[in-house]
N, C-alpha and C positions, 0 to 999 in steps of 0.2 A: 353831529345831531343829537341822534337818540343817548349816544353818552351822556350830553349835556342835559338833555332831559330827567335824567335818572338820577343826575348827582341832586340838578335842584329839589326832585322829589325826596330824595334820600337825607338831604342838608335841611328840608323842614323839616321830616320826622324825626330826625336827628336833634333839631331844637326841642321839638311838641315833647318826646320822648323823655329830655333832660330834664326841662319843666317839671312834668309829670311827675318825674322820679323824687323833683326837690319837694312839691308839692304832699305828696302821697306819706314821704318819711315822717310828714310832721302833724298828719292829718290824726285824727282819735275814733277808733273803731268804737270806741263805746259810747260817745257823745255818737254816734251813727245809728249804735245801735236804741239809746233812747228815743231819739227821734223815730224810728221805728216800732216802738212799744206804743209813746203817744200816738203816731198815725192810726193803729189799729184798734185803740184804746177810740177814739174819739167815730173810727169810721163803725165801731159797735155803740155807737150812744154812749159812751164811759167817757169820764172827763180825762181831761190832758193833767199829768200829776207833774210835781214841780221836780226839777232836777236838783236832789241836794250833792252835795259834792261832797260832805263828810261821811253821809251814805255810801256813796259812792267808792270810796276810800275801803272802807269796811267790807264791801263788796270785793275786792279786789287780796284783801288779806283772807277773805271768807274760802278763796279760792286757793291762795298759799299752803291753807290749813290740809289740801289735798297730798302736798306734796308730788304734785304731779301723778298721780294715783288715778289713772280714766277709770280702772275697772273703781273704782269706791263711788264713781256717778253714776247712781240708776242700777234698775236689776234687783237680784238676789243679795248682792256685797255691797248693798247701796251703803252709804254713812253718812254724819255731817256730824262739823264740826259742835260740841258742847255750847249750850246756851251761855256759859260762863266766861269763853273765850271772848264774847264779845265784850266784856266789860274790861277783862283779866287781860287781854292780847292785843286783839284789834282795835279797841279805841284808843291805847295809847302806841301803838306803831301808827295811827294815823292823826294822832294829835289832836282827836277829839273828845272831850269833856264828857264823861263817864256819865256827869250827872244828867244830861242831857240825853242818852241814849232811849229811843224809843222802840218799843216792840217791833218785831216782824211780820206784816200782815202777809207775806208772801211770797215766795222765793224760785226761782228758775236758774238752773245749773245743766247745762252740757258740757261733753268735751268728746272730743275725736281727734284721729290724730293728722287730717290735714286743717290746712289755714283757709277759712272760706271770708266774704264779705258779710257784713253785718246782718244785710237784709236776709242772704242765704240761713245765716247761723241761727236767725231769729226762726225762719218758718221750717229750715230743717231738722234742725238741733233742740232747740227750744221747745217750740209747742208739737212735745212727741204727740199729747192724746187731751181727750177732753178736759181733763182735770190741769193740764196746762192752761188751757182757755178759761177754764172759770178763775182761777190764778189771778190772770191776764186781767181780767175784764170785773175784777171785785170792785166794790164800791166803797172797801174796809182802807183803798188807798189813799193817799196824799200827796205821797212822796215817791221817788224811784229812783236807785242809784246802778251804775252796771260798770263791768269790767269785765277785762276780756287779755289772757296772759298764757305764754305758751312756757314749756318747760325750758330750760338752756341750751342751743343748739337745735332748735326746733320745736317741734310736738312732743309731747299732745297737745292741743291746746282747749283752755274753759271759757267758756262765756257764763257769767253769771248778773242776774237780774236779782237786786233786791228792794220789796215793796216795804213803807211803812205808813202808820197812820197817823205821822207826827206832825206836828203843828212848825209851817213851812218857815226857815229862818231861826227856828227856836232848837227845833231838833238836830243831833247828830252835829254840833256848836264846833267851829274847828276855834280850838284854844289860838287868843290872836287873832281869828280870824285869817290865819294863815296855813295855806296847804301843804301840805307834806304829803311829796313826792315820796314815792315807795318804788322799786325797781327788781325784777323787773316786772313789764306790763302795764297795762292803760286801764283808769278809770277816767268816768263821765265828769267832765265839769272842772277838770284839773288846771285847763288852758297850759296845757302841756305837751309837746309832741312823743308819740308813742315810743318804748323802749325796747328794747330786748329782741328774741324774735321775732315778735311780733312783726314790728318794722321792718325786718330785714326780709322775712316772708312777702309781706305786701309788694315791697319793690324789686322782688329779685325779677319780676318776669320783665319789669320796665329797664331794667340792667340789660337783661339778654336783649331786648330790642334795639337797645343801644349798641351794642359790642357788633349785634350783627348789622346794623347799620353801617356801624365802621368800616367793617369789612366788605362789605358790597360798596361804598364808596369807592376805597380805593381799589378795587377791582375794576368800578366804571371809569376812574381817572386813568387805569394802568390800560386801559386799552381805547 
């Protein structure tokens, strides 16, 4: 009887973990990051921002410009892509009409070797100091775009939030109103599953649960 009870419990866990694995692979942490940004803005009496897909794709291109160099983010060796890259490289790669590019009013960028969930990335990686809080709460922003990406095979993981003061539905306009998915990585508003090492990292712990459950289930029935 105890073995039967354990079998039922393990079957339930297996089904739950499998369903969660399927759902989590298609989750977009960049969308979650935008939600966290807006929640924190409204909590501090600032306005919620429009989630601009074109701007978000630009944010992913911004990450790619670092070519996996986590050391170039922050600190004495900090670098940032040239402003000219927005029109010359980022916009074409995203199929964003360069004529609709709007000045960036703020940027939050962070990088570390381990993947963490969006709320943790926001509080522990992006909100580094009072300057970060000032950027977050600025009244100059009207729209936001976020992206997250890991290097091939895993970390480091980059998190980027770009803000703009552009007009919703007019700035960072997509050519033909079609989102151009670029891989690997995720950006907010893409309505696409997260790709590459980010998705693998997020689902690895669920795979572990599934495999462990199967082993335990086999042991329960074997006894």
